PQR file of N, CA, C, O and H, with PARSE charges and radii, in Angstrom:
ATOM      1  N   MET A   1      41.239 139.938 -20.531 -0.4000 1.5000
ATOM      2  CA  MET A   1      42.744 139.748 -19.773 -0.0000 2.0000
ATOM      3  C   MET A   1      42.571 138.495 -18.943  0.5500 1.7000
ATOM      4  O   MET A   1      42.230 138.645 -17.770 -0.5500 1.4000
ATOM      5  N   ASP A   2      42.744 137.420 -19.362 -0.4000 1.5000
ATOM      6  CA  ASP A   2      42.539 136.073 -18.369 -0.0000 2.0000
ATOM      7  C   ASP A   2      44.035 135.987 -18.407  0.5500 1.7000
ATOM      8  O   ASP A   2      44.771 136.381 -19.311 -0.5500 1.4000
ATOM      9  H   ASP A   2      43.020 137.299 -20.315  0.4000 1.0000
ATOM     10  N   CYS A   3      44.404 135.342 -17.150 -0.4000 1.5000
ATOM     11  CA  CYS A   3      45.800 135.101 -16.721 -0.0000 2.0000
ATOM     12  C   CYS A   3      46.114 133.794 -17.554  0.5500 1.7000
ATOM     13  O   CYS A   3      45.205 132.988 -17.755 -0.5500 1.4000
ATOM     14  H   CYS A   3      43.806 135.022 -16.415  0.4000 1.0000
ATOM     15  N   LEU A   4      47.270 133.595 -17.996 -0.4000 1.5000
ATOM     16  CA  LEU A   4      47.721 132.689 -18.963 -0.0000 2.0000
ATOM     17  C   LEU A   4      48.401 131.646 -18.299  0.5500 1.7000
ATOM     18  O   LEU A   4      48.744 130.645 -18.928 -0.5500 1.4000
ATOM     19  H   LEU A   4      48.008 134.249 -17.833  0.4000 1.0000
ATOM     20  N   ASN A   5      48.642 131.780 -17.040 -0.4000 1.5000
ATOM     21  CA  ASN A   5      49.400 130.650 -15.994 -0.0000 2.0000
ATOM     22  C   ASN A   5      50.657 130.507 -16.203  0.5500 1.7000
ATOM     23  O   ASN A   5      51.151 129.401 -15.981 -0.5500 1.4000
ATOM     24  H   ASN A   5      48.363 132.594 -16.529  0.4000 1.0000
ATOM     25  N   CYS A   6      51.539 131.665 -16.714 -0.4000 1.5000
ATOM     26  CA  CYS A   6      52.932 131.522 -17.331 -0.0000 2.0000
ATOM     27  C   CYS A   6      53.830 131.127 -15.866  0.5500 1.7000
ATOM     28  O   CYS A   6      54.778 130.343 -15.853 -0.5500 1.4000
ATOM     29  H   CYS A   6      51.138 132.563 -16.894  0.4000 1.0000
ATOM     30  N   GLY A   7      53.366 131.761 -14.825 -0.4000 1.5000
ATOM     31  CA  GLY A   7      54.207 131.651 -13.755 -0.0000 2.0000
ATOM     32  C   GLY A   7      55.252 132.749 -13.097  0.5500 1.7000
ATOM     33  O   GLY A   7      55.822 132.768 -12.006 -0.5500 1.4000
ATOM     34  H   GLY A   7      52.596 132.398 -14.836  0.4000 1.0000
ATOM     35  N   ASN A   8      55.263 133.621 -14.181 -0.4000 1.5000
ATOM     36  CA  ASN A   8      56.285 134.773 -13.780 -0.0000 2.0000
ATOM     37  C   ASN A   8      55.976 135.803 -12.714  0.5500 1.7000
ATOM     38  O   ASN A   8      56.861 136.402 -12.104 -0.5500 1.4000
ATOM     39  H   ASN A   8      54.800 133.606 -15.067  0.4000 1.0000
ATOM     40  N   CYS A   9      54.644 135.988 -12.512 -0.4000 1.5000
ATOM     41  CA  CYS A   9      54.050 136.740 -11.229 -0.0000 2.0000
ATOM     42  C   CYS A   9      54.466 135.998  -9.864  0.5500 1.7000
ATOM     43  O   CYS A   9      54.814 136.553  -8.822 -0.5500 1.4000
ATOM     44  H   CYS A   9      53.924 135.502 -13.007  0.4000 1.0000
ATOM     45  N   LYS A  10      54.350 134.610 -10.105 -0.4000 1.5000
ATOM     46  CA  LYS A  10      54.707 133.839  -8.682 -0.0000 2.0000
ATOM     47  C   LYS A  10      56.132 133.836  -8.269  0.5500 1.7000
ATOM     48  O   LYS A  10      56.473 133.679  -7.096 -0.5500 1.4000
ATOM     49  H   LYS A  10      54.067 134.159 -10.951  0.4000 1.0000
ATOM     50  N   GLU A  11      56.983 134.016  -9.282 -0.4000 1.5000
ATOM     51  CA  GLU A  11      58.549 133.977  -8.927 -0.0000 2.0000
ATOM     52  C   GLU A  11      59.013 135.329  -8.217  0.5500 1.7000
ATOM     53  O   GLU A  11      58.500 136.414  -8.489 -0.5500 1.4000
ATOM     54  H   GLU A  11      56.706 134.142 -10.235  0.4000 1.0000
ATOM     55  N   ASN A  12      59.948 135.174  -7.358 -0.4000 1.5000
ATOM     56  CA  ASN A  12      60.195 136.141  -6.172 -0.0000 2.0000
ATOM     57  C   ASN A  12      61.244 137.217  -7.113  0.5500 1.7000
ATOM     58  O   ASN A  12      62.463 137.170  -6.945 -0.5500 1.4000
ATOM     59  H   ASN A  12      60.364 134.292  -7.137  0.4000 1.0000
ATOM     60  N   GLN A  13      60.748 137.967  -7.894 -0.4000 1.5000
ATOM     61  CA  GLN A  13      61.548 138.722  -8.898 -0.0000 2.0000
ATOM     62  C   GLN A  13      61.129 140.229  -8.531  0.5500 1.7000
ATOM     63  O   GLN A  13      60.006 140.438  -8.072 -0.5500 1.4000
ATOM     64  H   GLN A  13      59.758 138.005  -8.031  0.4000 1.0000
ATOM     65  N   PRO A  14      61.929 141.148  -8.711 -0.5600 1.5000
ATOM     66  CA  PRO A  14      61.320 142.660  -8.240  0.2800 2.0000
ATOM     67  C   PRO A  14      60.503 143.268  -9.873  0.5500 1.7000
ATOM     68  O   PRO A  14      59.744 144.237  -9.824 -0.5500 1.4000
ATOM     69  N   THR A  15      60.717 142.744 -10.853 -0.4000 1.5000
ATOM     70  CA  THR A  15      59.817 142.954 -12.086 -0.0000 2.0000
ATOM     71  C   THR A  15      59.579 141.845 -12.907  0.5500 1.7000
ATOM     72  O   THR A  15      60.486 141.013 -12.930 -0.5500 1.4000
ATOM     73  H   THR A  15      61.333 141.957 -10.893  0.4000 1.0000
ATOM     74  N   TYR A  16      58.470 141.598 -13.665 -0.4000 1.5000
ATOM     75  CA  TYR A  16      58.213 140.584 -14.352 -0.0000 2.0000
ATOM     76  C   TYR A  16      57.328 140.993 -15.633  0.5500 1.7000
ATOM     77  O   TYR A  16      56.516 141.917 -15.684 -0.5500 1.4000
ATOM     78  H   TYR A  16      57.733 142.274 -13.646  0.4000 1.0000
ATOM     79  N   TYR A  17      57.656 140.131 -16.610 -0.4000 1.5000
ATOM     80  CA  TYR A  17      56.492 140.466 -17.791 -0.0000 2.0000
ATOM     81  C   TYR A  17      55.519 139.877 -17.787  0.5500 1.7000
ATOM     82  O   TYR A  17      55.634 138.680 -17.524 -0.5500 1.4000
ATOM     83  H   TYR A  17      58.316 139.380 -16.569  0.4000 1.0000
ATOM     84  N   CYS A  18      54.228 140.376 -18.048 -0.4000 1.5000
ATOM     85  CA  CYS A  18      52.915 139.884 -18.091 -0.0000 2.0000
ATOM     86  C   CYS A  18      52.675 139.485 -19.180  0.5500 1.7000
ATOM     87  O   CYS A  18      52.735 140.388 -20.015 -0.5500 1.4000
ATOM     88  H   CYS A  18      54.135 141.349 -18.262  0.4000 1.0000
ATOM     89  N   LEU A  19      52.373 138.325 -19.655 -0.4000 1.5000
ATOM     90  CA  LEU A  19      51.902 138.064 -20.986 -0.0000 2.0000
ATOM     91  C   LEU A  19      50.399 138.548 -21.280  0.5500 1.7000
ATOM     92  O   LEU A  19      50.077 139.065 -22.350 -0.5500 1.4000
ATOM     93  H   LEU A  19      52.324 137.592 -18.977  0.4000 1.0000
ATOM     94  N   ALA A  20      49.564 138.337 -20.270 -0.4000 1.5000
ATOM     95  CA  ALA A  20      48.114 138.554 -20.379 -0.0000 2.0000
ATOM     96  C   ALA A  20      47.933 140.185 -20.455  0.5500 1.7000
ATOM     97  O   ALA A  20      47.126 140.586 -21.293 -0.5500 1.4000
ATOM     98  H   ALA A  20      49.825 137.917 -19.401  0.4000 1.0000
ATOM     99  N   ARG A  21      48.495 140.989 -19.792 -0.4000 1.5000
ATOM    100  CA  ARG A  21      48.628 142.400 -19.864 -0.0000 2.0000
ATOM    101  C   ARG A  21      49.578 142.872 -20.996  0.5500 1.7000
ATOM    102  O   ARG A  21      49.426 143.985 -21.500 -0.5500 1.4000
ATOM    103  H   ARG A  21      49.151 140.664 -19.111  0.4000 1.0000
ATOM    104  N   ASN A  22      50.446 142.121 -21.349 -0.4000 1.5000
ATOM    105  CA  ASN A  22      51.398 142.505 -22.339 -0.0000 2.0000
ATOM    106  C   ASN A  22      52.237 143.792 -22.003  0.5500 1.7000
ATOM    107  O   ASN A  22      52.446 144.718 -22.787 -0.5500 1.4000
ATOM    108  H   ASN A  22      50.569 141.217 -20.940  0.4000 1.0000
ATOM    109  N   GLU A  23      52.729 143.684 -20.576 -0.4000 1.5000
ATOM    110  CA  GLU A  23      53.475 144.844 -20.231 -0.0000 2.0000
ATOM    111  C   GLU A  23      54.445 144.307 -19.080  0.5500 1.7000
ATOM    112  O   GLU A  23      54.340 143.159 -18.650 -0.5500 1.4000
ATOM    113  H   GLU A  23      52.560 142.932 -19.939  0.4000 1.0000
ATOM    114  N   VAL A  24      55.280 145.107 -18.669 -0.4000 1.5000
ATOM    115  CA  VAL A  24      56.332 144.709 -17.566 -0.0000 2.0000
ATOM    116  C   VAL A  24      55.931 145.546 -16.254  0.5500 1.7000
ATOM    117  O   VAL A  24      55.917 146.769 -16.113 -0.5500 1.4000
ATOM    118  H   VAL A  24      55.365 146.039 -19.019  0.4000 1.0000
ATOM    119  N   VAL A  25      55.583 144.452 -15.259 -0.4000 1.5000
ATOM    120  CA  VAL A  25      55.010 144.689 -13.927 -0.0000 2.0000
ATOM    121  C   VAL A  25      55.982 144.947 -12.950  0.5500 1.7000
ATOM    122  O   VAL A  25      57.005 144.263 -12.968 -0.5500 1.4000
ATOM    123  H   VAL A  25      55.595 143.459 -15.373  0.4000 1.0000
ATOM    124  N   ILE A  26      55.834 145.841 -12.077 -0.4000 1.5000
ATOM    125  CA  ILE A  26      56.486 146.083 -10.931 -0.0000 2.0000
ATOM    126  C   ILE A  26      55.900 145.199  -9.793  0.5500 1.7000
ATOM    127  O   ILE A  26      54.746 145.383  -9.406 -0.5500 1.4000
ATOM    128  H   ILE A  26      55.003 146.397 -12.062  0.4000 1.0000
ATOM    129  N   ASN A  27      56.711 144.223  -9.251 -0.4000 1.5000
ATOM    130  CA  ASN A  27      56.195 143.202  -7.916 -0.0000 2.0000
ATOM    131  C   ASN A  27      56.640 144.226  -6.846  0.5500 1.7000
ATOM    132  O   ASN A  27      57.785 144.631  -6.641 -0.5500 1.4000
ATOM    133  H   ASN A  27      57.649 144.074  -9.565  0.4000 1.0000
ATOM    134  N   GLU A  28      55.364 144.599  -6.134 -0.4000 1.5000
ATOM    135  CA  GLU A  28      55.184 145.217  -4.770 -0.0000 2.0000
ATOM    136  C   GLU A  28      55.517 144.284  -3.640  0.5500 1.7000
ATOM    137  O   GLU A  28      56.014 144.709  -2.597 -0.5500 1.4000
ATOM    138  H   GLU A  28      54.435 144.270  -6.301  0.4000 1.0000
ATOM    139  N   ASN A  29      55.254 143.045  -3.836 -0.4000 1.5000
ATOM    140  CA  ASN A  29      55.356 142.141  -2.705 -0.0000 2.0000
ATOM    141  C   ASN A  29      56.882 141.182  -3.053  0.5500 1.7000
ATOM    142  O   ASN A  29      57.093 139.999  -2.788 -0.5500 1.4000
ATOM    143  H   ASN A  29      54.850 142.699  -4.683  0.4000 1.0000
ATOM    144  N   TYR A  30      57.619 141.991  -3.600 -0.4000 1.5000
ATOM    145  CA  TYR A  30      59.003 141.423  -3.617 -0.0000 2.0000
ATOM    146  C   TYR A  30      59.860 141.626  -2.516  0.5500 1.7000
ATOM    147  O   TYR A  30      60.084 142.714  -1.984 -0.5500 1.4000
ATOM    148  H   TYR A  30      57.448 142.953  -3.815  0.4000 1.0000
ATOM    149  N   VAL A  31      60.363 140.456  -2.174 -0.4000 1.5000
ATOM    150  CA  VAL A  31      61.174 140.268  -0.862 -0.0000 2.0000
ATOM    151  C   VAL A  31      62.535 139.875  -1.220  0.5500 1.7000
ATOM    152  O   VAL A  31      62.663 138.758  -1.720 -0.5500 1.4000
ATOM    153  H   VAL A  31      60.182 139.573  -2.605  0.4000 1.0000
ATOM    154  N   PRO A  32      63.851 140.792  -1.005 -0.5600 1.5000
ATOM    155  CA  PRO A  32      65.011 140.510  -1.479  0.2800 2.0000
ATOM    156  C   PRO A  32      65.529 139.345  -0.711  0.5500 1.7000
ATOM    157  O   PRO A  32      65.197 139.299   0.473 -0.5500 1.4000
ATOM    158  N   GLU A  33      66.367 138.293  -1.233 -0.4000 1.5000
ATOM    159  CA  GLU A  33      66.754 137.038  -0.643 -0.0000 2.0000
ATOM    160  C   GLU A  33      68.267 137.633  -0.424  0.5500 1.7000
ATOM    161  O   GLU A  33      68.879 138.412  -1.154 -0.5500 1.4000
ATOM    162  H   GLU A  33      66.636 138.331  -2.195  0.4000 1.0000
ATOM    163  N   ASP A  34      68.726 136.962   0.936 -0.4000 1.5000
ATOM    164  CA  ASP A  34      70.245 137.210   1.419 -0.0000 2.0000
ATOM    165  C   ASP A  34      70.913 136.175   0.135  0.5500 1.7000
ATOM    166  O   ASP A  34      70.392 135.123  -0.236 -0.5500 1.4000
ATOM    167  H   ASP A  34      68.229 136.329   1.530  0.4000 1.0000
ATOM    168  N   LYS A  35      72.059 136.715  -0.359 -0.4000 1.5000
ATOM    169  CA  LYS A  35      72.886 136.238  -1.043 -0.0000 2.0000
ATOM    170  C   LYS A  35      73.732 135.394  -0.210  0.5500 1.7000
ATOM    171  O   LYS A  35      74.043 135.754   0.925 -0.5500 1.4000
ATOM    172  H   LYS A  35      72.481 137.570  -0.058  0.4000 1.0000
ATOM    173  N   GLU A  36      74.198 134.067  -0.813 -0.4000 1.5000
ATOM    174  CA  GLU A  36      75.069 133.201  -0.162 -0.0000 2.0000
ATOM    175  C   GLU A  36      76.512 133.438  -0.705  0.5500 1.7000
ATOM    176  O   GLU A  36      76.702 133.456  -1.921 -0.5500 1.4000
ATOM    177  H   GLU A  36      73.945 133.774  -1.735  0.4000 1.0000
ATOM    178  N   ARG A  37      77.475 133.608   0.135 -0.4000 1.5000
ATOM    179  CA  ARG A  37      78.789 133.735  -0.253 -0.0000 2.0000
ATOM    180  C   ARG A  37      79.442 132.376  -0.309  0.5500 1.7000
ATOM    181  O   ARG A  37      79.736 131.901   0.788 -0.5500 1.4000
ATOM    182  H   ARG A  37      77.320 133.593   1.123  0.4000 1.0000
ATOM    183  N   THR A  38      79.738 131.628  -1.430 -0.4000 1.5000
ATOM    184  CA  THR A  38      80.376 130.731  -1.770 -0.0000 2.0000
ATOM    185  C   THR A  38      81.518 130.737  -2.494  0.5500 1.7000
ATOM    186  O   THR A  38      81.553 130.195  -3.599 -0.5500 1.4000
ATOM    187  H   THR A  38      79.499 132.014  -2.321  0.4000 1.0000
ATOM    188  N   GLY A  39      82.467 131.283  -2.016 -0.4000 1.5000
ATOM    189  CA  GLY A  39      83.761 131.488  -2.671 -0.0000 2.0000
ATOM    190  C   GLY A  39      84.786 130.695  -2.218  0.5500 1.7000
ATOM    191  O   GLY A  39      84.589 129.645  -1.607 -0.5500 1.4000
ATOM    192  H   GLY A  39      82.438 131.723  -1.119  0.4000 1.0000
ATOM    193  N   TRP A  40      86.115 131.239  -2.541 -0.4000 1.5000
ATOM    194  CA  TRP A  40      87.226 130.806  -2.056 -0.0000 2.0000
ATOM    195  C   TRP A  40      87.629 131.571  -0.864  0.5500 1.7000
ATOM    196  O   TRP A  40      87.552 132.789  -0.700 -0.5500 1.4000
ATOM    197  H   TRP A  40      86.275 132.092  -3.038  0.4000 1.0000
ATOM    198  N   LYS A  41      88.138 130.533   0.064 -0.4000 1.5000
ATOM    199  CA  LYS A  41      88.207 130.937   1.526 -0.0000 2.0000
ATOM    200  C   LYS A  41      89.850 130.830   1.816  0.5500 1.7000
ATOM    201  O   LYS A  41      90.430 129.960   1.166 -0.5500 1.4000
ATOM    202  H   LYS A  41      88.201 129.544  -0.069  0.4000 1.0000
ATOM    203  N   LYS A  42      90.420 131.404   2.470 -0.4000 1.5000
ATOM    204  CA  LYS A  42      91.794 131.347   3.065 -0.0000 2.0000
ATOM    205  C   LYS A  42      91.761 130.160   3.857  0.5500 1.7000
ATOM    206  O   LYS A  42      90.739 130.025   4.529 -0.5500 1.4000
ATOM    207  H   LYS A  42      89.949 132.110   2.998  0.4000 1.0000
ATOM    208  N   GLY A  43      92.668 129.226   3.948 -0.4000 1.5000
ATOM    209  CA  GLY A  43      92.995 128.405   4.808 -0.0000 2.0000
ATOM    210  C   GLY A  43      92.143 127.190   4.241  0.5500 1.7000
ATOM    211  O   GLY A  43      92.372 126.155   4.868 -0.5500 1.4000
ATOM    212  H   GLY A  43      93.499 129.336   3.403  0.4000 1.0000
ATOM    213  N   THR A  44      91.422 127.081   3.441 -0.4000 1.5000
ATOM    214  CA  THR A  44      90.822 125.905   2.791 -0.0000 2.0000
ATOM    215  C   THR A  44      91.836 125.148   1.949  0.5500 1.7000
ATOM    216  O   THR A  44      92.743 125.678   1.307 -0.5500 1.4000
ATOM    217  H   THR A  44      91.236 127.921   2.932  0.4000 1.0000
ATOM    218  N   LYS A  45      91.619 124.049   2.014 -0.4000 1.5000
ATOM    219  CA  LYS A  45      92.634 123.120   1.299 -0.0000 2.0000
ATOM    220  C   LYS A  45      92.738 123.435   0.012  0.5500 1.7000
ATOM    221  O   LYS A  45      93.777 123.817  -0.526 -0.5500 1.4000
ATOM    222  H   LYS A  45      90.883 123.618   2.535  0.4000 1.0000
ATOM    223  N   ASN A  46      91.428 123.252  -0.646 -0.4000 1.5000
ATOM    224  CA  ASN A  46      91.220 123.581  -2.129 -0.0000 2.0000
ATOM    225  C   ASN A  46      91.695 124.927  -2.620  0.5500 1.7000
ATOM    226  O   ASN A  46      92.323 125.035  -3.673 -0.5500 1.4000
ATOM    227  H   ASN A  46      90.584 122.942  -0.209  0.4000 1.0000
ATOM    228  N   TYR A  47      91.395 125.931  -1.865 -0.4000 1.5000
ATOM    229  CA  TYR A  47      91.870 127.474  -1.932 -0.0000 2.0000
ATOM    230  C   TYR A  47      93.405 127.370  -1.951  0.5500 1.7000
ATOM    231  O   TYR A  47      93.858 127.750  -3.030 -0.5500 1.4000
ATOM    232  H   TYR A  47      90.884 125.844  -1.010  0.4000 1.0000
ATOM    233  N   GLU A  48      94.271 126.993  -1.131 -0.4000 1.5000
ATOM    234  CA  GLU A  48      95.600 126.740  -1.066 -0.0000 2.0000
ATOM    235  C   GLU A  48      95.963 126.276  -2.331  0.5500 1.7000
ATOM    236  O   GLU A  48      96.552 127.052  -3.083 -0.5500 1.4000
ATOM    237  H   GLU A  48      93.903 126.684  -0.254  0.4000 1.0000
ATOM    238  N   ILE A  49      95.672 124.964  -2.745 -0.4000 1.5000
ATOM    239  CA  ILE A  49      96.124 124.189  -3.796 -0.0000 2.0000
ATOM    240  C   ILE A  49      95.823 124.912  -5.221  0.5500 1.7000
ATOM    241  O   ILE A  49      96.561 124.717  -6.186 -0.5500 1.4000
ATOM    242  H   ILE A  49      95.194 124.333  -2.134  0.4000 1.0000
ATOM    243  N   HIS A  50      94.804 125.673  -5.278 -0.4000 1.5000
ATOM    244  CA  HIS A  50      94.393 126.442  -6.343 -0.0000 2.0000
ATOM    245  C   HIS A  50      95.212 127.673  -6.620  0.5500 1.7000
ATOM    246  O   HIS A  50      95.545 128.045  -7.746 -0.5500 1.4000
ATOM    247  H   HIS A  50      94.204 125.832  -4.494  0.4000 1.0000
ATOM    248  N   ARG A  51      95.604 128.470  -5.100 -0.4000 1.5000
ATOM    249  CA  ARG A  51      96.267 129.577  -5.365 -0.0000 2.0000
ATOM    250  C   ARG A  51      97.818 129.125  -5.618  0.5500 1.7000
ATOM    251  O   ARG A  51      98.557 129.908  -6.215 -0.5500 1.4000
ATOM    252  H   ARG A  51      95.333 128.168  -4.186  0.4000 1.0000
ATOM    253  N   ARG A  52      98.263 127.989  -5.210 -0.4000 1.5000
ATOM    254  CA  ARG A  52      99.702 127.656  -5.392 -0.0000 2.0000
ATOM    255  C   ARG A  52      99.936 127.302  -7.153  0.5500 1.7000
ATOM    256  O   ARG A  52     100.942 127.613  -7.791 -0.5500 1.4000
ATOM    257  H   ARG A  52      97.663 127.353  -4.726  0.4000 1.0000
ATOM    258  N   LYS A  53      98.834 126.646  -7.648 -0.4000 1.5000
ATOM    259  CA  LYS A  53      98.910 126.422  -8.988 -0.0000 2.0000
ATOM    260  C   LYS A  53      99.098 127.522  -9.811  0.5500 1.7000
ATOM    261  O   LYS A  53      99.946 127.555 -10.703 -0.5500 1.4000
ATOM    262  H   LYS A  53      98.017 126.393  -7.129  0.4000 1.0000
ATOM    263  N   THR A  54      98.110 128.690  -9.461 -0.4000 1.5000
ATOM    264  CA  THR A  54      98.151 129.888 -10.236 -0.0000 2.0000
ATOM    265  C   THR A  54      99.388 130.678 -10.275  0.5500 1.7000
ATOM    266  O   THR A  54      99.822 131.281 -11.256 -0.5500 1.4000
ATOM    267  H   THR A  54      97.421 128.663  -8.737  0.4000 1.0000
ATOM    268  N   ARG A  55      99.967 130.604  -8.971 -0.4000 1.5000
ATOM    269  CA  ARG A  55     101.104 131.271  -8.759 -0.0000 2.0000
ATOM    270  C   ARG A  55     102.226 130.818  -9.379  0.5500 1.7000
ATOM    271  O   ARG A  55     103.145 131.572  -9.698 -0.5500 1.4000
ATOM    272  H   ARG A  55      99.613 130.115  -8.174  0.4000 1.0000
ATOM    273  N   LYS A  56     102.223 129.442  -9.610 -0.4000 1.5000
ATOM    274  CA  LYS A  56     103.219 128.687 -10.581 -0.0000 2.0000
ATOM    275  C   LYS A  56     103.136 129.219 -11.873  0.5500 1.7000
ATOM    276  O   LYS A  56     104.061 129.641 -12.567 -0.5500 1.4000
ATOM    277  H   LYS A  56     101.476 128.830  -9.351  0.4000 1.0000
ATOM    278  N   GLU A  57     101.993 129.161 -12.121 -0.4000 1.5000
ATOM    279  CA  GLU A  57     101.656 129.528 -13.942 -0.0000 2.0000
ATOM    280  C   GLU A  57     102.024 131.117 -13.924  0.5500 1.7000
ATOM    281  O   GLU A  57     102.535 131.474 -14.985 -0.5500 1.4000
ATOM    282  H   GLU A  57     101.242 128.818 -11.557  0.4000 1.0000
ATOM    283  N   VAL A  58     101.914 131.889 -13.195 -0.4000 1.5000
ATOM    284  CA  VAL A  58     102.268 133.187 -13.448 -0.0000 2.0000
ATOM    285  C   VAL A  58     103.774 133.389 -13.344  0.5500 1.7000
ATOM    286  O   VAL A  58     104.261 134.312 -13.998 -0.5500 1.4000
ATOM    287  H   VAL A  58     101.498 131.598 -12.333  0.4000 1.0000
ATOM    288  N   GLU A  59     104.462 132.724 -12.689 -0.4000 1.5000
ATOM    289  CA  GLU A  59     106.070 132.779 -12.140 -0.0000 2.0000
ATOM    290  C   GLU A  59     106.525 132.171 -13.475  0.5500 1.7000
ATOM    291  O   GLU A  59     107.654 132.548 -13.787 -0.5500 1.4000
ATOM    292  H   GLU A  59     104.066 131.975 -12.158  0.4000 1.0000
ATOM    293  N   VAL A  60     105.985 131.389 -14.283 -0.4000 1.5000
ATOM    294  CA  VAL A  60     106.642 130.481 -15.172 -0.0000 2.0000
ATOM    295  C   VAL A  60     106.575 131.355 -16.579  0.5500 1.7000
ATOM    296  O   VAL A  60     107.054 130.896 -17.615 -0.5500 1.4000
ATOM    297  H   VAL A  60     105.067 131.082 -14.030  0.4000 1.0000
TER
END
């Protein structure tokens, strides 16, 4: 069972598939990353324009 250097074990994922072992492995060294919130925010110019356009479409 030599490592095939696929890189799956080097990614920060909770589980991955190992080609050399031919099985799904649970990563005990997994560190969850904080998710960034990059959505619409009230008061932002683009948000207000988008909101007004969608409200016009709904009313028509």
